[in-house]
N, C-alpha and C positions, 0 to 999 in steps of 0.2 A: 825486186831490184829497182832502184830509183835512178832515173836519168837526170843529169844536171846539164843544162845548156849554158855555155859561156860564150859571150860575143856572138850570139845568134842574131841574124837579121830580124828586124822588127816585122818585116813582111812575112818571113818564114814562121816566126813565132805566132803571128795572128792567124795564119793559115792553119798551123798545127792546132791552135786553140779552137778555131771554128770547126775543124774536122772532129774535134773531141766532143762537140755538142751532141747530145742524144739525137740520133737521126742524121747526124752529119751536117754538112753545109746546106743541104737541101732543106732540112727542118729548121735550121737557123734562119735561112732566108725567108721562109714562110712566116716564122715568128716575127721577123722584122718588116713584113709586108713588102717583100722584094722578090723578084724572080730569081730562082737559083742560079741561072746562067749569068745574071748581072752580078750577083755577089761573088761568084767564082772569078769573074773578070776583075772585080774590084780588089780581090785578094791576090791577084797576080801582078807583081810590079812591072812585068814586061808588057802589059797591056797599057798603052799610053792614053787611051780614051776613057778609062774608068779608074777612079781612085776612091779609097775610103776616106771619109772626112772624120774630124774629131768626134762628132756626134755619133757616127756609125761605129767607131771603135769603142766609144763609151757604151753604146747599146749592146755590142757584142760582149763586152766585159760584164755588163749587168746581167745579161741572159745566162752567161756561164755561171756567174755567182748564184743566180736563182736556182739553178739545177744542181748546185753543189760542186761544180767543177772549178773550185777556187784555185787549184794549182795551175790550171790552164789560163785562167784569167790573169793570175799573177805573172805567168810566163810572158804574155803579151805586153803587160805593163813594164816588166823588168827589162825586156829587150829594147823597148823604146827608150827607157831611161838610161840603159847601158850605153846606147849610142851617144847620148849627151852627157856622159860622165856623171850620172846621178844614180842614186840607189832608191829602191822602193821598199817600204815595209808597211805591214798592216797595223793599223792602230787597234788597240784593244777595245772590245766592246765595253762601253762605260755609259752610265746614265747620269751624266752631270750636265749642268747648264753651260752654255758657251762662256759665260762670265767666270765660272769656276774653272773651266778648262784653261782659260788664258791667264788666270790669276797667278 
């Protein structure tokens, strides 16, 4: 069974994605060089003293992609874009130069 999330909060989506990392938030925090309790706080929007920044979100997405959790990485990106009335799609893997791509 496949679950599809529509209009999910970007904070909820990032937390779901982080929990899906092998070993959970604790392992992801270690991979990021951060204490687990700090990452937990950053993933909770109700905590006003801690926030994830763009670099940390990108790092979370990259780590998820590295371990093959593409759907979870996409969930986090899609939720962010949904909030801003945008869509996300994955570019096909291609080996062309930048010039050829933009031509």
